[in-house]
C-alpha positions in Angstrom: 17.3 15.8 26.4 15.4 16.4 23.2 17.1 16.1 19.8 16.8 19.8 19.2 18.6 20.5 22.4 21.5 18.2 21.4 21.5 19.9 18.0 21.7 23.3 19.7 24.8 22.1 21.5 26.3 21.1 18.1 25.6 24.6 16.9 27.4 26.0 19.9 30.4 23.8 19.3 30.4 24.8 15.6 30.4 28.5 16.5 33.3 28.0 18.9 35.2 26.0 16.2 34.5 28.7 13.6 35.9 31.3 15.9 39.3 29.6 15.9 39.5 28.2 12.3 38.8 29.2 8.7 37.2 25.9 7.6 33.9 26.0 5.7 31.1 27.1 8.1 28.4 25.0 6.7 30.6 21.9 6.7 31.5 22.4 10.4 27.9 23.1 11.3 26.6 20.0 9.7 29.5 17.9 11.1 29.0 19.1 14.8 25.2 18.8 14.7 25.4 15.3 13.2 27.8 14.1 15.9 25.9 15.9 18.7 22.9 13.7 18.0 24.6 10.5 16.8 24.5 9.0 20.3 20.7 8.7 20.1 20.8 6.4 17.0 20.5 3.6 19.5 16.8 4.1 19.7 16.6 3.0 16.1 18.6 -0.2 16.6 16.4 -3.0 18.1 19.5 -4.8 19.7 20.7 -1.7 21.5 19.3 -0.2 24.7 18.9 3.6 24.9 21.6 5.4 26.9 24.0 2.4 27.1 27.0 1.9 24.9 26.5 5.0 22.7 26.4 7.2 25.9 29.9 6.4 27.1 33.2 8.1 27.1 34.5 5.1 25.2 32.0 5.8 22.4 33.1 9.5 22.3 36.7 8.5 21.9 35.8 5.8 19.4 34.0 8.4 17.3 37.1 10.5 17.1 39.3 7.5 16.4 37.0 6.3 13.6 37.3 9.7 11.9 41.0 9.6 12.3 41.2 6.1 10.9 39.0 7.0 7.9 40.3 10.5 7.2 43.0 11.4 4.7 43.1 15.2 4.7 45.3 17.5 6.8 42.1 18.6 8.7 41.3 15.0 9.8 42.5 15.6 13.4 40.4 18.8 13.6 37.2 16.9 12.5 38.0 13.9 14.8 38.3 16.3 17.7 35.0 17.9 16.9 33.3 14.5 16.6 34.5 13.5 20.1 33.7 16.8 21.6 30.2 16.8 20.1 29.5 13.4 21.6 30.9 14.5 25.0 28.5 17.5 24.9 25.7 15.0 24.3 26.8 13.0 27.4 27.0 16.2 29.5 23.4 17.2 28.6 22.1 13.6 29.3 24.0 13.5 32.6 21.6 16.3 33.8 18.7 13.9 33.8 17.7 11.4 36.5 18.8 8.4 34.4 22.3 9.8 33.9 24.8 8.1 31.6 27.0 5.0 32.0 30.1 7.2 31.3 32.7 4.6 32.3 31.2 1.6 30.6 32.5 -1.1 29.9 34.5 -0.7 33.2 31.5 0.2 35.2 27.8 0.2 34.6 27.2 2.8 37.3 25.3 5.8 35.9 26.9 9.2 36.2 25.0 12.4 36.8 26.4 15.9 36.4 27.6 17.3 39.8 25.1 19.3 41.9 22.2 19.7 39.3 22.6 16.3 37.7 19.6 14.0 38.2 17.2 16.9 38.8 16.1 17.6 35.3 13.8 15.4 33.3 14.8 14.9 29.6 11.3 15.9 28.5 11.2 19.1 30.5 10.1 21.6 27.9 11.2 24.7 29.7 14.7 23.4 30.5 15.2 22.2 26.9 14.1 25.6 25.6 16.5 27.4 28.0 19.4 25.2 26.9 18.5 25.8 23.3 18.3 29.5 23.8 21.6 29.6 25.7 23.4 27.6 23.0 22.0 29.6 20.1 22.6 32.9 21.9 26.1 32.0 22.7 26.7 30.9 19.1 25.4 34.3 17.9 27.7 36.1 20.3 30.7 34.1 19.1 29.9 34.5 15.4 29.0 38.2 15.6 31.6 40.0 17.7 
């Protein structure tokens, strides 16, 4: 998927989180959007292949564990959970594409695709990306404005 689509999923996650907490809205928004696109940093590292180690469940759990290890505030668990959930949302979106994601790596290199529609949507499909972005932003608006 496109970066904007992953960012939209972060916005959706932030709006859900804000519905259940009183934390700073801008802080949560920046946090979830950052973590929703962090899996794609692998395209900027010459030694990493795209959609490999950063597109696994292990990486999603590692992300939350890293925040837990480095955090010192009472809200560390909350932010660690958001980090892991944002990465998982990224994996779900990328599992819709023909390439899928190596979800169970390092235990298995087999690529996983979302059930039923997984593998049928190209990541550069402009219309699908716009639909996902619109759904995420629309849902965020509906959650924020009751």
